[in-house]
All heavy atoms as a GROMACS GRO file, in nm:
protein
  619
    1MET      N    1   0.483  -0.331  -2.223
    1MET     CA    2   0.432  -0.284  -2.095
    1MET      C    3   0.316  -0.372  -2.053
    1MET      O    4   0.233  -0.410  -2.134
    1MET     CB    5   0.390  -0.138  -2.108
    1MET     CG    6   0.332  -0.083  -1.980
    1MET     SD    7   0.297   0.091  -1.992
    1MET     CE    8   0.434   0.150  -1.899
    2THR      N    9   0.309  -0.402  -1.925
    2THR     CA   10   0.202  -0.485  -1.871
    2THR      C   11   0.090  -0.396  -1.816
    2THR      O   12   0.116  -0.298  -1.749
    2THR     CB   13   0.256  -0.572  -1.755
    2THR    OG1   14   0.364  -0.651  -1.805
    2THR    CG2   15   0.149  -0.661  -1.699
    3ASP      N   16  -0.035  -0.430  -1.847
    3ASP     CA   17  -0.148  -0.357  -1.790
    3ASP      C   18  -0.163  -0.396  -1.644
    3ASP      O   19  -0.147  -0.511  -1.607
    3ASP     CB   20  -0.277  -0.391  -1.864
    3ASP     CG   21  -0.280  -0.331  -2.004
    3ASP    OD1   22  -0.216  -0.226  -2.025
    3ASP    OD2   23  -0.347  -0.388  -2.091
    4VAL      N   24  -0.195  -0.299  -1.562
    4VAL     CA   25  -0.214  -0.322  -1.420
    4VAL      C   26  -0.353  -0.273  -1.380
    4VAL      O   27  -0.394  -0.164  -1.418
    4VAL     CB   28  -0.109  -0.246  -1.336
    4VAL    CG1   29  -0.135  -0.261  -1.188
    4VAL    CG2   30   0.030  -0.292  -1.373
    5THR      N   31  -0.425  -0.356  -1.306
    5THR     CA   32  -0.555  -0.319  -1.254
    5THR      C   33  -0.546  -0.318  -1.102
    5THR      O   34  -0.499  -0.413  -1.041
    5THR     CB   35  -0.663  -0.420  -1.298
    5THR    OG1   36  -0.667  -0.425  -1.439
    5THR    CG2   37  -0.799  -0.383  -1.243
    6ILE      N   38  -0.591  -0.208  -1.042
    6ILE     CA   39  -0.591  -0.199  -0.896
    6ILE      C   40  -0.732  -0.227  -0.848
    6ILE      O   41  -0.828  -0.168  -0.895
    6ILE     CB   42  -0.546  -0.060  -0.849
    6ILE    CG1   43  -0.402  -0.036  -0.895
    6ILE    CG2   44  -0.559  -0.047  -0.697
    6ILE    CD1   45  -0.350   0.101  -0.865
    7ARG      N   46  -0.743  -0.322  -0.754
    7ARG     CA   47  -0.873  -0.359  -0.698
    7ARG      C   48  -0.854  -0.399  -0.553
    7ARG      O   49  -0.742  -0.414  -0.507
    7ARG     CB   50  -0.936  -0.474  -0.777
    7ARG     CG   51  -0.853  -0.601  -0.772
    7ARG     CD   52  -0.927  -0.719  -0.831
    7ARG     NE   53  -0.846  -0.836  -0.848
    7ARG     CZ   54  -0.800  -0.915  -0.754
    7ARG    NH1   55  -0.826  -0.891  -0.629
    7ARG    NH2   56  -0.728  -1.021  -0.781
    8THR      N   57  -0.961  -0.413  -0.483
    8THR     CA   58  -0.956  -0.458  -0.345
    8THR      C   59  -0.900  -0.601  -0.340
    8THR      O   60  -0.938  -0.685  -0.422
    8THR     CB   61  -1.097  -0.455  -0.284
    8THR    OG1   62  -1.146  -0.321  -0.291
    8THR    CG2   63  -1.095  -0.501  -0.139
    9MET      N   64  -0.813  -0.624  -0.245
    9MET     CA   65  -0.757  -0.758  -0.229
    9MET      C   66  -0.865  -0.856  -0.189
    9MET      O   67  -0.951  -0.826  -0.106
    9MET     CB   68  -0.647  -0.755  -0.122
    9MET     CG   69  -0.569  -0.883  -0.112
    9MET     SD   70  -0.433  -0.864   0.005
    9MET     CE   71  -0.462  -1.004   0.109
   10ARG      N   72  -0.861  -0.973  -0.250
   10ARG     CA   73  -0.955  -1.080  -0.218
   10ARG      C   74  -0.883  -1.191  -0.142
   10ARG      O   75  -0.762  -1.205  -0.150
   10ARG     CB   76  -1.013  -1.136  -0.347
   10ARG     CG   77  -1.090  -1.032  -0.426
   10ARG     CD   78  -1.142  -1.090  -0.558
   10ARG     NE   79  -1.199  -0.981  -0.636
   10ARG     CZ   80  -1.178  -0.965  -0.764
   10ARG    NH1   81  -1.100  -1.049  -0.831
   10ARG    NH2   82  -1.234  -0.864  -0.828
   11ARG      N   83  -0.961  -1.272  -0.072
   11ARG     CA   84  -0.904  -1.381   0.008
   11ARG      C   85  -0.810  -1.469  -0.077
   11ARG      O   86  -0.704  -1.509  -0.032
   11ARG     CB   87  -1.015  -1.467   0.068
   11ARG     CG   88  -0.964  -1.574   0.164
   11ARG     CD   89  -1.076  -1.650   0.231
   11ARG     NE   90  -1.159  -1.565   0.314
   11ARG     CZ   91  -1.135  -1.538   0.441
   11ARG    NH1   92  -1.029  -1.587   0.500
   11ARG    NH2   93  -1.215  -1.459   0.509
   12GLY      N   94  -0.847  -1.497  -0.199
   12GLY     CA   95  -0.765  -1.582  -0.285
   12GLY      C   96  -0.633  -1.520  -0.327
   12GLY      O   97  -0.544  -1.589  -0.377
   13ASP      N   98  -0.618  -1.390  -0.306
   13ASP     CA   99  -0.493  -1.320  -0.340
   13ASP      C  100  -0.384  -1.342  -0.236
   13ASP      O  101  -0.267  -1.321  -0.263
   13ASP     CB  102  -0.518  -1.169  -0.351
   13ASP     CG  103  -0.613  -1.133  -0.463
   13ASP    OD1  104  -0.620  -1.206  -0.563
   13ASP    OD2  105  -0.682  -1.029  -0.450
   14TRP      N  106  -0.424  -1.379  -0.115
   14TRP     CA  107  -0.330  -1.384  -0.004
   14TRP      C  108  -0.205  -1.466  -0.029
   14TRP      O  109  -0.094  -1.420   0.003
   14TRP     CB  110  -0.398  -1.428   0.125
   14TRP     CG  111  -0.300  -1.438   0.238
   14TRP    CD1  112  -0.269  -1.549   0.308
   14TRP    CD2  113  -0.218  -1.334   0.290
   14TRP    NE1  114  -0.173  -1.521   0.404
   14TRP    CE2  115  -0.139  -1.388   0.393
   14TRP    CE3  116  -0.202  -1.199   0.259
   14TRP    CZ2  117  -0.047  -1.314   0.464
   14TRP    CZ3  118  -0.109  -1.124   0.331
   14TRP    CH2  119  -0.034  -1.182   0.432
   15PRO      N  120  -0.211  -1.587  -0.087
   15PRO     CA  121  -0.086  -1.663  -0.104
   15PRO      C  122   0.020  -1.585  -0.183
   15PRO      O  123   0.138  -1.584  -0.145
   15PRO     CB  124  -0.130  -1.789  -0.179
   15PRO     CG  125  -0.273  -1.807  -0.138
   15PRO     CD  126  -0.328  -1.667  -0.128
   16GLU      N  127  -0.019  -1.517  -0.288
   16GLU     CA  128   0.078  -1.440  -0.366
   16GLU      C  129   0.124  -1.315  -0.291
   16GLU      O  130   0.243  -1.281  -0.291
   16GLU     CB  131   0.017  -1.401  -0.501
   16GLU     CG  132   0.119  -1.341  -0.595
   16GLU     CD  133   0.066  -1.323  -0.735
   16GLU    OE1  134  -0.051  -1.356  -0.762
   16GLU    OE2  135   0.143  -1.274  -0.818
   17VAL      N  136   0.032  -1.246  -0.226
   17VAL     CA  137   0.068  -1.128  -0.147
   17VAL      C  138   0.163  -1.167  -0.035
   17VAL      O  139   0.265  -1.100  -0.011
   17VAL     CB  140  -0.059  -1.058  -0.091
   17VAL    CG1  141  -0.022  -0.949   0.007
   17VAL    CG2  142  -0.144  -1.003  -0.205
   18LYS      N  143   0.133  -1.276   0.033
   18LYS     CA  144   0.219  -1.323   0.142
   18LYS      C  145   0.359  -1.353   0.090
   18LYS      O  146   0.458  -1.317   0.154
   18LYS     CB  147   0.159  -1.448   0.207
   18LYS     CG  148   0.244  -1.502   0.320
   18LYS     CD  149   0.182  -1.626   0.380
   18LYS     CE  150   0.272  -1.684   0.487
   18LYS     NZ  151   0.222  -1.812   0.538
   19SER      N  152   0.367  -1.414  -0.026
   19SER     CA  153   0.497  -1.446  -0.086
   19SER      C  154   0.580  -1.319  -0.109
   19SER      O  155   0.700  -1.316  -0.083
   19SER     CB  156   0.476  -1.520  -0.217
   19SER     OG  157   0.598  -1.539  -0.284
   20ILE      N  158   0.515  -1.213  -0.155
   20ILE     CA  159   0.585  -1.086  -0.179
   20ILE      C  160   0.637  -1.030  -0.047
   20ILE      O  161   0.753  -0.988  -0.038
   20ILE     CB  162   0.491  -0.987  -0.250
   20ILE    CG1  163   0.462  -1.037  -0.392
   20ILE    CG2  164   0.551  -0.846  -0.250
   20ILE    CD1  165   0.347  -0.965  -0.460
   21TYR      N  166   0.552  -1.029   0.056
   21TYR     CA  167   0.594  -0.976   0.186
   21TYR      C  168   0.705  -1.062   0.247
   21TYR      O  169   0.802  -1.010   0.301
   21TYR     CB  170   0.476  -0.966   0.282
   21TYR     CG  171   0.402  -0.836   0.266
   21TYR    CD1  172   0.297  -0.825   0.176
   21TYR    CD2  173   0.437  -0.724   0.340
   21TYR    CE1  174   0.230  -0.705   0.160
   21TYR    CE2  175   0.370  -0.605   0.326
   21TYR     CZ  176   0.266  -0.595   0.235
   21TYR     OH  177   0.200  -0.477   0.220
   22VAL      N  178   0.692  -1.194   0.240
   22VAL     CA  179   0.794  -1.283   0.297
   22VAL      C  180   0.929  -1.259   0.229
   22VAL      O  181   1.032  -1.250   0.294
   22VAL     CB  182   0.750  -1.430   0.288
   22VAL    CG1  183   0.866  -1.524   0.317
   22VAL    CG2  184   0.635  -1.456   0.384
   23ASP      N  185   0.927  -1.244   0.096
   23ASP     CA  186   1.050  -1.219   0.023
   23ASP      C  187   1.114  -1.088   0.069
   23ASP      O  188   1.234  -1.081   0.093
   23ASP     CB  189   1.023  -1.214  -0.127
   23ASP     CG  190   1.149  -1.194  -0.208
   23ASP    OD1  191   1.244  -1.273  -0.189
   23ASP    OD2  192   1.153  -1.099  -0.288
   24GLY      N  193   1.033  -0.985   0.085
   24GLY     CA  194   1.085  -0.857   0.132
   24GLY      C  195   1.143  -0.865   0.271
   24GLY      O  196   1.248  -0.807   0.301
   25ILE      N  197   1.078  -0.938   0.358
   25ILE     CA  198   1.126  -0.953   0.495
   25ILE      C  199   1.254  -1.036   0.498
   25ILE      O  200   1.350  -1.002   0.567
   25ILE     CB  201   1.015  -1.014   0.584
   25ILE    CG1  202   0.902  -0.911   0.600
   25ILE    CG2  203   1.072  -1.057   0.719
   25ILE    CD1  204   0.774  -0.970   0.657
   26GLN      N  205   1.258  -1.146   0.422
   26GLN     CA  206   1.375  -1.233   0.423
   26GLN      C  207   1.499  -1.165   0.366
   26GLN      O  208   1.610  -1.194   0.408
   26GLN     CB  209   1.347  -1.362   0.346
   26GLN     CG  210   1.255  -1.454   0.421
   26GLN     CD  211   1.220  -1.579   0.342
   26GLN    OE1  212   1.237  -1.585   0.221
   26GLN    NE2  213   1.168  -1.677   0.411
   27THR      N  214   1.481  -1.075   0.273
   27THR     CA  215   1.597  -1.005   0.215
   27THR      C  216   1.637  -0.884   0.297
   27THR      O  217   1.739  -0.821   0.272
   27THR     CB  218   1.568  -0.959   0.071
   27THR    OG1  219   1.458  -0.866   0.073
   27THR    CG2  220   1.538  -1.075  -0.020
   28GLY      N  221   1.554  -0.849   0.398
   28GLY     CA  222   1.586  -0.735   0.482
   28GLY      C  223   1.537  -0.603   0.426
   28GLY      O  224   1.572  -0.497   0.476
   29HIS      N  225   1.457  -0.607   0.320
   29HIS     CA  226   1.410  -0.485   0.257
   29HIS      C  227   1.262  -0.456   0.281
   29HIS      O  228   1.214  -0.349   0.248
   29HIS     CB  229   1.436  -0.488   0.107
   29HIS     CG  230   1.582  -0.494   0.076
   29HIS    ND1  231   1.668  -0.389   0.100
   29HIS    CD2  232   1.658  -0.593   0.026
   29HIS    CE1  233   1.790  -0.423   0.064
   29HIS    NE2  234   1.788  -0.546   0.021
   30ALA      N  235   1.188  -0.549   0.336
   30ALA     CA  236   1.045  -0.534   0.366
   30ALA      C  237   0.969  -0.476   0.249
   30ALA      O  238   0.979  -0.527   0.140
   30ALA     CB  239   1.024  -0.458   0.495
   31THR      N  240   0.893  -0.371   0.271
   31THR     CA  241   0.810  -0.316   0.163
   31THR      C  242   0.854  -0.176   0.125
   31THR      O  243   0.927  -0.111   0.199
   31THR     CB  244   0.662  -0.312   0.206
   31THR    OG1  245   0.652  -0.229   0.321
   31THR    CG2  246   0.610  -0.451   0.238
   32SER      N  247   0.809  -0.130   0.011
   32SER     CA  248   0.849   0.001  -0.040
   32SER      C  249   0.756   0.112   0.009
   32SER      O  250   0.634   0.104  -0.010
   32SER     CB  251   0.847  -0.004  -0.193
   32SER     OG  252   0.852   0.125  -0.245
   33ILE      N  253   0.812   0.214   0.068
   33ILE     CA  254   0.732   0.328   0.111
   33ILE      C  255   0.667   0.396  -0.009
   33ILE      O  256   0.552   0.436  -0.004
   33ILE     CB  257   0.819   0.428   0.191
   33ILE    CG1  258   0.860   0.365   0.323
   33ILE    CG2  259   0.743   0.560   0.214
   33ILE    CD1  260   0.960   0.448   0.401
   34ARG      N  261   0.739   0.406  -0.119
   34ARG     CA  262   0.683   0.472  -0.238
   34ARG      C  263   0.558   0.399  -0.289
   34ARG      O  264   0.463   0.462  -0.332
   34ARG     CB  265   0.788   0.482  -0.348
   34ARG     CG  266   0.890   0.591  -0.317
   34ARG     CD  267   0.988   0.609  -0.431
   34ARG     NE  268   1.085   0.711  -0.415
   34ARG     CZ  269   1.166   0.733  -0.314
   34ARG    NH1  270   1.157   0.658  -0.208
   34ARG    NH2  271   1.255   0.829  -0.311
   35LEU      N  272   0.559   0.269  -0.283
   35LEU     CA  273   0.441   0.192  -0.323
   35LEU      C  274   0.322   0.230  -0.234
   35LEU      O  275   0.213   0.255  -0.283
   35LEU     CB  276   0.468   0.042  -0.312
   35LEU     CG  277   0.348  -0.049  -0.332
   35LEU    CD1  278   0.298  -0.040  -0.475
   35LEU    CD2  279   0.383  -0.192  -0.297
   36HIS      N  280   0.344   0.238  -0.105
   36HIS     CA  281   0.237   0.274  -0.013
   36HIS      C  282   0.189   0.417  -0.036
   36HIS      O  283   0.070   0.445  -0.031
   36HIS     CB  284   0.282   0.254   0.132
   36HIS     CG  285   0.293   0.111   0.171
   36HIS    ND1  286   0.402   0.034   0.138
   36HIS    CD2  287   0.208   0.031   0.236
   36HIS    CE1  288   0.384  -0.088   0.184
   36HIS    NE2  289   0.267  -0.094   0.245
   37GLU      N  290   0.282   0.509  -0.063
   37GLU     CA  291   0.244   0.648  -0.086
   37GLU      C  292   0.157   0.661  -0.211
   37GLU      O  293   0.062   0.740  -0.212
   37GLU     CB  294   0.369   0.736  -0.099
   37GLU     CG  295   0.439   0.757   0.033
   37GLU     CD  296   0.571   0.831   0.022
   37GLU    OE1  297   0.633   0.831  -0.087
   37GLU    OE2  298   0.612   0.888   0.123
   38ARG      N  299   0.186   0.584  -0.312
   38ARG     CA  300   0.103   0.587  -0.434
   38ARG      C  301  -0.039   0.542  -0.409
   38ARG      O  302  -0.128   0.569  -0.487
   38ARG     CB  303   0.165   0.501  -0.544
   38ARG     CG  304   0.276   0.573  -0.618
   38ARG     CD  305   0.325   0.492  -0.733
   38ARG     NE  306   0.445   0.424  -0.685
   38ARG     CZ  307   0.490   0.308  -0.727
   38ARG    NH1  308   0.426   0.242  -0.818
   38ARG    NH2  309   0.599   0.256  -0.678
   39HIS      N  310  -0.063   0.473  -0.298
   39HIS     CA  311  -0.196   0.424  -0.267
   39HIS      C  312  -0.258   0.494  -0.146
   39HIS      O  313  -0.345   0.440  -0.079
   39HIS     CB  314  -0.192   0.272  -0.247
   39HIS     CG  315  -0.158   0.202  -0.374
   39HIS    ND1  316  -0.250   0.182  -0.474
   39HIS    CD2  317  -0.041   0.152  -0.420
   39HIS    CE1  318  -0.191   0.122  -0.576
   39HIS    NE2  319  -0.065   0.102  -0.545
   40GLY      N  320  -0.214   0.616  -0.124
   40GLY     CA  321  -0.280   0.701  -0.025
   40GLY      C  322  -0.225   0.700   0.116
   40GLY      O  323  -0.279   0.767   0.204
   41PHE      N  324  -0.118   0.628   0.140
   41PHE     CA  325  -0.059   0.628   0.273
   41PHE      C  326   0.039   0.744   0.286
   41PHE      O  327   0.093   0.791   0.188
   41PHE     CB  328   0.016   0.497   0.300
   41PHE     CG  329  -0.074   0.380   0.319
   41PHE    CD1  330  -0.121   0.307   0.211
   41PHE    CD2  331  -0.114   0.341   0.446
   41PHE    CE1  332  -0.205   0.199   0.228
   41PHE    CE2  333  -0.198   0.232   0.465
   41PHE     CZ  334  -0.243   0.162   0.355
   42ARG      N  335   0.061   0.790   0.409
   42ARG     CA  336   0.161   0.894   0.433
   42ARG      C  337   0.244   0.855   0.554
   42ARG      O  338   0.198   0.784   0.644
   42ARG     CB  339   0.096   1.030   0.453
   42ARG     CG  340   0.018   1.041   0.581
   42ARG     CD  341  -0.051   1.178   0.590
   42ARG     NE  342  -0.122   1.189   0.716
   42ARG     CZ  343  -0.087   1.269   0.815
   42ARG    NH1  344   0.017   1.348   0.802
   42ARG    NH2  345  -0.157   1.272   0.927
   43VAL      N  346   0.366   0.902   0.554
   43VAL     CA  347   0.457   0.877   0.666
   43VAL      C  348   0.418   0.969   0.781
   43VAL      O  349   0.404   1.090   0.762
   43VAL     CB  350   0.604   0.903   0.625
   43VAL    CG1  351   0.696   0.890   0.744
   43VAL    CG2  352   0.645   0.807   0.513
   44VAL      N  353   0.396   0.912   0.899
   44VAL     CA  354   0.359   0.992   1.016
   44VAL      C  355   0.467   0.988   1.124
   44VAL      O  356   0.455   1.057   1.225
   44VAL     CB  357   0.222   0.950   1.074
   44VAL    CG1  358   0.112   0.978   0.976
   44VAL    CG2  359   0.223   0.805   1.116
   45GLY      N  360   0.570   0.912   1.102
   45GLY     CA  361   0.678   0.909   1.200
   45GLY      C  362   0.782   0.805   1.167
   45GLY      O  363   0.760   0.718   1.085
   46THR      N  364   0.896   0.819   1.230
   46THR     CA  365   1.002   0.720   1.216
   46THR      C  366   1.067   0.698   1.352
   46THR      O  367   1.064   0.785   1.439
   46THR     CB  368   1.113   0.766   1.118
   46THR    OG1  369   1.169   0.888   1.164
   46THR    CG2  370   1.060   0.782   0.977
   47ARG      N  371   1.120   0.581   1.369
   47ARG     CA  372   1.198   0.549   1.489
   47ARG      C  373   1.330   0.490   1.438
   47ARG      O  374   1.330   0.392   1.363
   47ARG     CB  375   1.127   0.447   1.578
   47ARG     CG  376   0.996   0.495   1.633
   47ARG     CD  377   1.015   0.614   1.727
   47ARG     NE  378   0.891   0.661   1.781
   47ARG     CZ  379   0.816   0.759   1.729
   47ARG    NH1  380   0.854   0.819   1.620
   47ARG    NH2  381   0.705   0.797   1.785
   48GLU      N  382   1.437   0.553   1.478
   48GLU     CA  383   1.568   0.511   1.429
   48GLU      C  384   1.628   0.404   1.520
   48GLU      O  385   1.606   0.404   1.640
   48GLU     CB  386   1.661   0.631   1.420
   48GLU     CG  387   1.614   0.733   1.319
   48GLU     CD  388   1.703   0.855   1.312
   48GLU    OE1  389   1.797   0.867   1.393
   48GLU    OE2  390   1.678   0.939   1.224
   49ARG      N  391   1.701   0.315   1.456
   49ARG     CA  392   1.776   0.211   1.527
   49ARG      C  393   1.689   0.130   1.622
   49ARG      O  394   1.720   0.112   1.740
   49ARG     CB  395   1.895   0.273   1.599
   49ARG     CG  396   1.994   0.337   1.502
   49ARG     CD  397   2.107   0.408   1.572
   49ARG     NE  398   2.179   0.320   1.664
   49ARG     CZ  399   2.294   0.258   1.639
   49ARG    NH1  400   2.351   0.273   1.521
   49ARG    NH2  401   2.350   0.183   1.730
   50ILE      N  402   1.579   0.081   1.572
   50ILE     CA  403   1.485   0.002   1.652
   50ILE      C  404   1.544  -0.135   1.687
   50ILE      O  405   1.533  -0.182   1.798
   50ILE     CB  406   1.351  -0.015   1.578
   50ILE    CG1  407   1.277   0.117   1.574
   50ILE    CG2  408   1.266  -0.125   1.637
   50ILE    CD1  409   1.226   0.166   1.708
   51ALA      N  410   1.603  -0.199   1.589
   51ALA     CA  411   1.655  -0.334   1.611
   51ALA      C  412   1.762  -0.366   1.508
   51ALA      O  413   1.769  -0.302   1.403
   51ALA     CB  414   1.542  -0.436   1.601
   52ARG      N  415   1.842  -0.464   1.539
   52ARG     CA  416   1.942  -0.510   1.442
   52ARG      C  417   1.885  -0.626   1.362
   52ARG      O  418   1.817  -0.712   1.416
   52ARG     CB  419   2.068  -0.558   1.513
   52ARG     CG  420   2.151  -0.447   1.564
   52ARG     CD  421   2.280  -0.503   1.620
   52ARG     NE  422   2.338  -0.403   1.707
   52ARG     CZ  423   2.465  -0.371   1.705
   52ARG    NH1  424   2.548  -0.434   1.626
   52ARG    NH2  425   2.511  -0.278   1.785
   53MET      N  426   1.914  -0.626   1.235
   53MET     CA  427   1.875  -0.737   1.150
   53MET      C  428   1.955  -0.860   1.192
   53MET      O  429   2.073  -0.850   1.220
   53MET     CB  430   1.902  -0.705   1.003
   53MET     CG  431   1.815  -0.595   0.946
   53MET     SD  432   1.641  -0.639   0.943
   53MET     CE  433   1.641  -0.777   0.831
   54THR      N  434   1.888  -0.973   1.194
   54THR     CA  435   1.957  -1.097   1.231
   54THR      C  436   1.971  -1.192   1.114
   54THR      O  437   2.025  -1.301   1.127
   54THR     CB  438   1.880  -1.170   1.343
   54THR    OG1  439   1.747  -1.197   1.298
   54THR    CG2  440   1.874  -1.085   1.470
   55TYR      N  441   1.923  -1.150   0.996
   55TYR     CA  442   1.927  -1.237   0.878
   55TYR      C  443   1.934  -1.151   0.753
   55TYR      O  444   1.919  -1.029   0.759
   55TYR     CB  445   1.802  -1.326   0.873
   55TYR     CG  446   1.674  -1.244   0.880
   55TYR    CD1  447   1.615  -1.193   0.766
   55TYR    CD2  448   1.616  -1.216   1.002
   55TYR    CE1  449   1.501  -1.116   0.772
   55TYR    CE2  450   1.501  -1.140   1.010
   55TYR     CZ  451   1.444  -1.090   0.894
   55TYR     OH  452   1.331  -1.013   0.902
   56GLY      N  453   1.956  -1.215   0.639
   56GLY     CA  454   1.958  -1.145   0.512
   56GLY      C  455   2.084  -1.064   0.490
   56GLY      O  456   2.177  -1.066   0.572
   57PRO      N  457   2.090  -0.992   0.379
   57PRO     CA  458   2.211  -0.916   0.344
   57PRO      C  459   2.242  -0.801   0.438
   57PRO      O  460   2.352  -0.749   0.440
   57PRO     CB  461   2.181  -0.865   0.203
   57PRO     CG  462   2.033  -0.862   0.194
   57PRO     CD  463   1.985  -0.977   0.279
   58LYS      N  464   2.146  -0.762   0.521
   58LYS     CA  465   2.167  -0.652   0.615
   58LYS      C  466   2.187  -0.701   0.758
   58LYS      O  467   2.176  -0.625   0.853
   58LYS     CB  468   2.051  -0.555   0.608
   58LYS     CG  469   2.027  -0.503   0.468
   58LYS     CD  470   1.998  -0.360   0.464
   58LYS     CE  471   1.968  -0.318   0.322
   58LYS     NZ  472   2.061  -0.225   0.271
   59ALA      N  473   2.217  -0.829   0.774
   59ALA     CA  474   2.239  -0.886   0.908
   59ALA      C  475   2.345  -0.806   0.983
   59ALA      O  476   2.448  -0.770   0.927
   59ALA     CB  477   2.280  -1.032   0.897
   60GLY      N  478   2.315  -0.776   1.110
   60GLY     CA  479   2.408  -0.703   1.194
   60GLY      C  480   2.391  -0.552   1.188
   60GLY      O  481   2.445  -0.480   1.271
   61ARG      N  482   2.316  -0.503   1.090
   61ARG     CA  483   2.295  -0.357   1.079
   61ARG      C  484   2.170  -0.316   1.156
   61ARG      O  485   2.073  -0.388   1.164
   61ARG     CB  486   2.275  -0.318   0.933
   61ARG     CG  487   2.397  -0.333   0.849
   61ARG     CD  488   2.370  -0.274   0.714
   61ARG     NE  489   2.480  -0.298   0.624
   61ARG     CZ  490   2.479  -0.263   0.498
   61ARG    NH1  491   2.373  -0.203   0.446
   61ARG    NH2  492   2.582  -0.288   0.421
   62TRP      N  493   2.177  -0.194   1.211
   62TRP     CA  494   2.060  -0.136   1.276
   62TRP      C  495   1.958  -0.099   1.170
   62TRP      O  496   1.993  -0.055   1.061
   62TRP     CB  497   2.099  -0.012   1.355
   62TRP     CG  498   2.168  -0.044   1.482
   62TRP    CD1  499   2.302  -0.044   1.504
   62TRP    CD2  500   2.107  -0.083   1.605
   62TRP    NE1  501   2.329  -0.081   1.634
   62TRP    CE2  502   2.210  -0.104   1.698
   62TRP    CE3  503   1.975  -0.101   1.646
   62TRP    CZ2  504   2.187  -0.143   1.828
   62TRP    CZ3  505   1.950  -0.139   1.776
   62TRP    CH2  506   2.056  -0.159   1.866
   63ARG      N  507   1.830  -0.117   1.203
   63ARG     CA  508   1.721  -0.082   1.111
   63ARG      C  509   1.629   0.019   1.174
   63ARG      O  510   1.608   0.020   1.294
   63ARG     CB  511   1.640  -0.208   1.074
   63ARG     CG  512   1.718  -0.315   0.999
   63ARG     CD  513   1.778  -0.266   0.870
   63ARG     NE  514   1.678  -0.214   0.779
   63ARG     CZ  515   1.640  -0.272   0.666
   63ARG    NH1  516   1.695  -0.384   0.629
   63ARG    NH2  517   1.547  -0.217   0.591
   64ASP      N  518   1.572   0.102   1.089
   64ASP     CA  519   1.475   0.202   1.132
   64ASP      C  520   1.335   0.150   1.100
   64ASP      O  521   1.317   0.063   1.016
   64ASP     CB  522   1.497   0.334   1.059
   64ASP     CG  523   1.636   0.393   1.083
   64ASP    OD1  524   1.700   0.354   1.182
   64ASP    OD2  525   1.679   0.477   1.002
   65THR      N  526   1.235   0.206   1.167
   65THR     CA  527   1.096   0.172   1.141
   65THR      C  528   1.024   0.299   1.097
   65THR      O  529   1.043   0.405   1.156
   65THR     CB  530   1.029   0.117   1.269
   65THR    OG1  531   1.097  -0.002   1.307
   65THR    CG2  532   0.882   0.085   1.244
   66VAL      N  533   0.943   0.287   0.992
   66VAL     CA  534   0.864   0.399   0.941
   66VAL      C  535   0.718   0.369   0.970
   66VAL      O  536   0.669   0.260   0.939
   66VAL     CB  537   0.887   0.419   0.790
   66VAL    CG1  538   0.800   0.532   0.737
   66VAL    CG2  539   1.034   0.444   0.761
   67PHE      N  540   0.648   0.464   1.029
   67PHE     CA  541   0.505   0.448   1.059
   67PHE      C  542   0.424   0.517   0.951
   67PHE      O  543   0.450   0.632   0.917
   67PHE     CB  544   0.473   0.508   1.197
   67PHE     CG  545   0.547   0.439   1.307
   67PHE    CD1  546   0.668   0.488   1.352
   67PHE    CD2  547   0.495   0.324   1.365
   67PHE    CE1  548   0.737   0.423   1.454
   67PHE    CE2  549   0.563   0.259   1.465
   67PHE     CZ  550   0.684   0.309   1.511
   68LEU      N  551   0.326   0.443   0.896
   68LEU     CA  552   0.241   0.495   0.788
   68LEU      C  553   0.097   0.498   0.834
   68LEU      O  554   0.057   0.419   0.920
   68LEU     CB  555   0.251   0.405   0.665
   68LEU     CG  556   0.390   0.384   0.607
   68LEU    CD1  557   0.386   0.272   0.504
   68LEU    CD2  558   0.444   0.510   0.548
   69GLU      N  559   0.017   0.585   0.773
   69GLU     CA  560  -0.128   0.584   0.799
   69GLU      C  561  -0.200   0.616   0.670
   69GLU      O  562  -0.146   0.678   0.579
   69GLU     CB  563  -0.167   0.683   0.907
   69GLU     CG  564  -0.168   0.828   0.863
   69GLU     CD  565  -0.226   0.922   0.967
   69GLU    OE1  566  -0.264   0.878   1.076
   69GLU    OE2  567  -0.232   1.042   0.937
   70ARG      N  568  -0.325   0.571   0.664
   70ARG     CA  569  -0.414   0.601   0.553
   70ARG      C  570  -0.550   0.629   0.614
   70ARG      O  571  -0.610   0.541   0.675
   70ARG     CB  572  -0.422   0.483   0.457
   70ARG     CG  573  -0.510   0.511   0.338
   70ARG     CD  574  -0.501   0.396   0.242
   70ARG     NE  575  -0.591   0.416   0.131
   70ARG     CZ  576  -0.636   0.320   0.056
   70ARG    NH1  577  -0.600   0.196   0.080
   70ARG    NH2  578  -0.716   0.346  -0.043
   71ARG      N  579  -0.597   0.749   0.598
   71ARG     CA  580  -0.720   0.789   0.665
   71ARG      C  581  -0.846   0.761   0.586
   71ARG      O  582  -0.954   0.760   0.640
   71ARG     CB  583  -0.714   0.936   0.701
   71ARG     CG  584  -0.604   0.957   0.804
   71ARG     CD  585  -0.633   1.074   0.886
   71ARG     NE  586  -0.536   1.076   0.995
   71ARG     CZ  587  -0.545   1.155   1.095
   71ARG    NH1  588  -0.643   1.239   1.103
   71ARG    NH2  589  -0.455   1.151   1.190
   72SER      N  590  -0.835   0.744   0.455
   72SER     CA  591  -0.955   0.714   0.375
   72SER      C  592  -0.915   0.627   0.257
   72SER      O  593  -0.799   0.617   0.222
   72SER     CB  594  -1.020   0.843   0.324
   72SER     OG  595  -0.945   0.898   0.220
   73ALA      N  596  -1.014   0.570   0.195
   73ALA     CA  597  -0.991   0.485   0.078
   73ALA      C  598  -0.964   0.568  -0.047
   73ALA      O  599  -0.922   0.515  -0.148
   73ALA     CB  600  -1.111   0.394   0.054
   74GLU      N  601  -0.989   0.697  -0.043
   74GLU     CA  602  -0.964   0.784  -0.157
   74GLU      C  603  -0.816   0.809  -0.170
   74GLU      O  604  -0.747   0.834  -0.074
   74GLU     CB  605  -1.036   0.917  -0.138
   74GLU     CG  606  -1.186   0.904  -0.125
   74GLU     CD  607  -1.251   0.843  -0.248
   74GLU    OE1  608  -1.212   0.879  -0.360
   74GLU    OE2  609  -1.339   0.757  -0.229
   75HIS      N  610  -0.767   0.799  -0.294
   75HIS     CA  611  -0.625   0.832  -0.316
   75HIS      C  612  -0.604   0.893  -0.450
   75HIS      O  613  -0.678   0.905  -0.534
   75HIS     CB  614  -0.534   0.710  -0.301
   75HIS     CG  615  -0.580   0.588  -0.371
   75HIS    ND1  616  -0.553   0.564  -0.502
   75HIS    CD2  617  -0.655   0.485  -0.328
   75HIS    CE1  618  -0.606   0.447  -0.536
   75HIS    NE2  619  -0.668   0.398  -0.433
   0.00000   0.00000   0.00000
């Protein structure tokens, strides 16, 4: 098992963070809602069939959008 430390993101972290987001976007899977929920975010709404994917394994399929919010740094 790998130890994990959660800390505030620093400027030097961005290249790796960006790589994770780009990979998620390119594959059509973006980011995980469960990951966000574990860090204090909650789902406040959804919009169905916002747009069709034009790339990745889900090309041609309609995609939904989930709106998240986090009101405080406490989680």
